C-alpha positions in Angstrom: -214.1 32.1 11.0 -211.0 33.9 11.7 -208.6 35.1 9.1 -204.9 35.3 9.6 -202.7 37.4 6.9 -199.3 37.1 6.1 -198.0 40.7 4.9 -195.2 43.0 5.1 -194.9 45.8 2.8 -191.6 44.3 1.3 -191.5 41.5 -0.7 -189.0 38.6 -0.4 -189.6 38.0 3.6 -190.8 34.7 3.6 -195.0 35.3 3.6 -195.6 32.5 1.2 -193.4 29.7 2.7 -195.1 30.8 6.0 -198.6 30.9 4.8 -198.5 27.4 3.5 -197.2 25.8 6.1 -199.2 27.4 8.7 -201.9 26.7 7.1 -201.1 22.8 6.7 -200.8 23.2 10.3 -203.9 24.3 10.9 -205.6 21.9 8.9 -203.6 19.0 10.5 -205.6 19.8 13.4 -208.7 19.4 12.0 -210.3 22.9 11.7 -211.4 23.7 8.0 -208.7 25.4 6.4 -208.2 27.9 3.3 -205.4 29.7 2.0 -205.9 32.5 -0.4 -203.2 33.3 -2.6 -203.9 37.3 -2.9 -200.4 37.7 -4.9 -200.6 38.1 -8.4 -197.2 36.0 -8.7 -199.3 32.8 -7.5 -196.7 31.4 -5.7 -198.6 30.2 -2.9 -200.7 28.4 -6.0 -197.4 27.0 -7.5 -196.5 25.4 -3.9 -199.6 23.9 -3.8 -199.8 22.4 -7.6 -202.8 24.3 -8.2 -203.3 26.7 -12.0 -202.9 30.1 -10.8 -206.4 30.7 -12.3 -209.9 32.2 -10.9 -213.1 32.4 -13.5 -214.0 36.0 -13.8 -210.4 37.2 -12.0 -210.6 39.9 -9.9 -213.7 41.6 -11.1 -215.6 38.3 -9.9 -213.7 38.3 -6.3 -214.6 42.2 -5.8 -218.3 41.6 -6.5 -218.1 38.4 -3.9 -220.6 36.6 -6.9 -221.4 32.6 -5.9 -219.6 31.6 -8.7 -216.5 32.5 -6.6 -216.7 29.2 -5.0 -216.5 27.4 -8.0 -212.8 28.6 -8.1 -212.0 26.7 -4.7 -209.5 23.9 -5.5 -208.5 21.1 -3.0 -204.9 20.8 -2.3 -204.6 17.2 -1.6 -203.8 17.6 2.2 -206.9 16.8 4.1 -209.2 19.9 5.5 -207.0 22.5 3.2 -208.6 24.6 0.2 -207.0 27.0 -1.8 -208.6 30.2 -3.5 -205.8 30.6 -6.3 -204.0 33.7 -7.6 -205.1 35.4 -11.0 -202.8 37.2 -13.0 -205.7 39.9 -13.0 -204.8 40.2 -9.2 -202.5 43.0 -10.6 -205.8 45.1 -11.5 -207.3 44.9 -8.3 -206.1 47.9 -6.6 -207.2 50.3 -9.5 -210.8 48.3 -9.4 -211.3 48.7 -5.8 -210.3 52.5 -6.1 -213.4 53.0 -8.4 -215.8 51.7 -5.8 -218.1 54.0 -3.7 -216.8 51.9 -0.8 -213.3 51.3 -1.2 -212.5 49.7 2.2 -215.7 47.4 2.1 -213.6 45.3 -0.8 -213.7 41.6 0.6 -216.2 42.2 2.9 -218.7 40.1 0.4 -216.3 37.5 -0.1 -215.4 37.0 3.3 -219.4 36.7 4.3 -219.9 34.1 1.7 -216.9 32.0 2.8 -218.0 32.0 7.2 -220.1 28.9 6.8 -217.6 26.8 5.0 -214.3 27.7 6.6 -212.8 28.2 10.7 -209.3 29.4 9.4 -208.7 31.7 6.5 -205.1 32.7 5.7 -204.2 34.9 3.0 -201.1 35.2 1.2 -200.9 39.0 0.6 -198.7 41.2 -1.8 -196.1 43.5 -0.8 -197.3 47.0 -0.5 -199.1 49.9 1.5 -202.1 50.3 -0.8 -205.9 50.1 -0.5 -205.5 46.5 -1.2 -203.5 46.3 2.1 -205.9 48.4 3.9 -209.0 45.9 2.8 -206.8 43.0 4.1 -206.4 45.0 7.1 -210.3 45.4 7.3 -210.9 42.1 7.3 -208.0 40.2 8.9 -208.3 39.1 12.7 -204.4 38.7 12.8 -201.9 40.2 10.9 -198.8 38.1 10.7 -195.8 39.7 9.6 -192.5 37.8 8.5 -189.2 40.2 9.5 -185.9 39.5 7.9 -183.7 40.9 11.2 -182.4 43.7 9.5 -182.5 47.6 10.0 -183.8 47.9 6.8 -186.6 45.5 7.4 -187.1 46.6 11.3 -188.1 50.2 9.4 -190.6 48.9 7.2 -192.2 47.6 10.4 -192.3 50.7 11.8 -193.9 52.4 8.8 -196.6 49.7 9.3 -197.0 50.5 12.7 -197.3 53.7 12.2 -200.0 53.6 9.1 -202.4 51.2 11.7 -201.9 53.7 14.6 -203.3 56.3 12.0 -206.0 54.4 11.2 -206.9 53.5 14.5 -207.1 49.7 13.6 -206.9 48.7 17.3 -209.1 45.1 16.6 -206.3 44.1 14.7 -204.1 42.0 16.1 -200.3 42.4 14.7 -197.5 40.1 15.5 -194.4 40.5 14.2 -191.6 37.6 14.2 -188.0 36.8 12.6 -188.1 35.0 9.5 -185.0 33.4 7.3 -182.7 33.7 10.2 -179.0 33.2 9.5 -177.4 32.9 12.8 -173.5 32.7 11.5 -174.5 36.5 10.1 -173.9 38.8 13.0 -176.3 41.4 12.1 -178.8 38.9 12.4 -177.7 38.0 16.0 -177.8 41.4 16.9 -181.0 42.6 16.1 -182.9 39.4 17.4 -180.7 39.7 20.8 -181.9 43.4 21.1 -185.4 43.4 19.6 -186.8 40.6 21.6 -185.2 42.1 25.1 -187.1 45.7 24.0 -190.2 44.7 22.4 -192.4 42.1 23.8 -194.4 42.1 20.9 -192.6 39.9 18.8 -192.8 36.2 19.2 -189.9 34.3 20.4 -190.1 31.8 17.7 -187.9 31.8 14.4 -187.8 30.3 11.7 -184.5 29.8 10.1 -182.5 30.3 6.6 -182.8 26.9 5.4 -182.6 25.0 1.9 -185.0 22.5 3.5 -187.7 25.1 3.5 -186.2 26.4 -0.3 -186.8 22.9 -1.3 -190.6 23.7 -1.4 -190.2 25.4 -4.8 -189.4 21.9 -5.8 -191.4 19.8 -3.7 -194.3 21.7 -4.5 -195.7 20.8 -1.0 -195.3 22.2 2.3 -192.5 21.7 4.7 -194.1 18.4 6.5 -194.9 16.4 3.7 -190.8 15.6 3.2 -188.8 16.9 6.3 -191.6 16.3 9.0 -189.2 15.8 11.8 -186.8 18.6 10.4 -186.1 21.7 12.6 -187.7 23.4 10.2 -191.0 21.6 10.8 -190.7 22.0 14.2 -189.7 25.9 14.0 -193.5 26.2 11.9 -195.0 24.0 14.9 -193.3 26.3 17.6 -194.7 29.8 15.5 -198.0 28.3 15.2 -198.4 27.2 18.4 -197.3 30.4 20.0 -199.7 32.3 17.8 -202.6 30.7 19.3 -201.5 31.2 22.5 -201.1 34.9 21.9 -204.4 35.1 20.3 -206.3 32.8 23.3 -204.6 35.5 25.7 -205.7 38.2 24.1 -209.1 36.7 23.9 -209.4 36.1 27.5 -208.2 39.5 28.3 -210.6 41.2 26.0 -213.5 39.1 27.9 -212.0 39.7 31.2 -212.0 43.5 30.5 -216.0 43.3 28.9 -218.8 44.5 31.1 -220.3 41.8 30.7 -217.7 39.3 32.7 
């Protein structure tokens, strides 16, 4: 099971729209896919027409009890399930802090899902606390949407410094630019400079778009109402590039292993 977490220290950068659309693409390719709405605001749950409620709430999630599976919901899209948000998630950081091993809070839950799903996408709340550290511990890929502004890049640099201090070498970080408005000079300048100097950034970009904003009205992924749009193609490009980067990283890891 591979875990993709959509994360940023900042809010309002398009984590939810990206999580929903990438999870949809994963499921459409036949992968058994789960999207976990970890943000107590419940935007992913809203987009997928699921009530934001988990039986037992954050306590049940952290306990990793079998009953959590009864909270999994089908979304109406083949191969795509949802573990909804719950208002109690707003207390999750405090509950994690009280554990004897706070950095293993999600391990039991993920272990219980391994035989059921190929891919898990986590829509993370903003912030840089113990909740985020738990996400880092269970994730294979950290997909980081950024708006191309100096403040957004500053927040990304803070994340990188944090991960370096924690020696999170296993975690594959993939930043990309989201909500780009090509009519804004700052967006054009930042993207041009970053792509030239920082090859870690994905080349695929997601535009600022009324079609994407309509997800809140349609309550579904872009592909259900604008399948052939520029925006849908942008998400396809992003998903393909993520898979290519991960495949390249995996191949390099195998090539460098003693058994190769």
